[in-house]
C-alpha positions in Angstrom: 0.0 0.0 0.0 3.0 2.2 0.3 3.7 2.6 -3.5 6.2 5.4 -3.1 8.6 3.0 -1.5 8.2 0.6 -4.4 9.3 3.1 -7.0 8.3 3.1 -10.7 5.2 1.1 -11.6 4.1 1.0 -8.0 0.4 0.8 -9.0 1.1 -2.3 -11.1 2.9 -4.0 -8.3 0.3 -3.2 -5.7 -2.7 -4.0 -7.9 -1.1 -7.3 -9.0 -0.5 -8.2 -5.4 -4.1 -7.4 -4.6 -5.3 -9.5 -7.5 -3.2 -12.5 -6.5 -4.3 -12.1 -2.9 -7.9 -12.0 -3.9 -7.5 -15.0 -6.3 -6.4 -17.1 -3.3 -9.2 -15.7 -1.1 -11.8 -16.4 -3.8 -10.4 -19.9 -4.3 -10.8 -20.5 -0.5 -14.3 -19.2 -0.6 -13.4 -16.1 1.3 -14.7 -12.6 0.6 -12.3 -10.6 -1.7 -10.8 -7.3 -0.6 -11.9 -4.1 -2.3 -9.7 -1.2 -1.3 -11.6 2.0 -0.5 -11.3 5.0 -2.7 -9.9 7.0 0.3 -6.6 5.3 -0.6 -5.0 6.1 -3.9 -4.7 2.4 -4.8 -8.4 1.9 -4.3 -9.2 5.1 -6.1 -7.1 4.4 -9.2 -8.7 1.0 -9.5 -12.2 2.5 -9.3 -11.3 5.5 -11.5 -9.8 3.3 -14.2 -12.7 0.9 -14.2 -15.2 3.8 -14.6 -13.1 5.5 -17.3 -12.8 2.3 -19.4 -16.6 2.2 -19.9 -16.2 4.3 -23.0 -13.8 4.3 -26.1 -11.9 7.4 -25.0 -11.2 6.0 -21.6 -9.9 2.8 -23.2 -7.3 4.8 -25.1 -5.7 6.2 -21.9 -3.1 4.8 -19.5 -3.7 5.2 -15.8 -0.6 5.5 -13.5 0.2 7.4 -10.4 2.8 9.4 -12.4 0.4 10.0 -15.3 -0.8 13.5 -15.8 -4.5 12.9 -15.5 -4.5 10.6 -12.5 -1.7 12.5 -10.8 -3.9 15.7 -11.0 -6.8 13.7 -9.6 -4.8 12.5 -6.6 -3.9 16.1 -5.8 -7.5 17.2 -6.2 -8.8 14.5 -3.9 -6.0 15.2 -1.4 -4.7 11.6 -1.8 -1.2 12.6 -3.0 1.4 12.8 -0.3 5.1 11.9 0.1 4.7 11.7 3.9 4.8 8.0 4.9 3.3 8.8 8.2 0.1 10.2 6.6 -0.2 7.1 4.4 0.4 4.8 7.3 -2.3 6.6 9.3 -4.8 6.4 6.4 -4.2 2.6 6.1 -4.4 2.0 9.9 -7.6 4.1 10.2 -9.1 1.7 7.6 -7.9 -1.4 9.6 -5.9 -2.4 6.5 -2.3 -2.3 7.9 -0.6 -5.7 7.5 -3.4 -7.0 5.3 -1.1 -8.9 3.0 0.7 -10.5 6.0 -2.3 -12.7 6.7 -1.4 -16.3 5.9 -4.2 -17.8 3.9 -2.8 -21.3 3.1 
């Protein structure tokens, strides 16, 4: 959830991790995790899904560094380089350590 620490392509790594985690949860008959839009990872997933409902949206790329989404993060006050703020947001949603849960 701390994409800044991952570096380039952070959104791809985090969404891929979430997809794999959810695949295992689904396979075990557990409820899958949907990240809230109050976190930039949850918001970029929701935003991209809604934008891809039309032809113009399908033509665009959606990344944290990309111009249109980066501006959206700033507008929604999701963008920060302060790890403490990100950590607090994640903890307030009771999502800290979510990927540490052993499923198998």
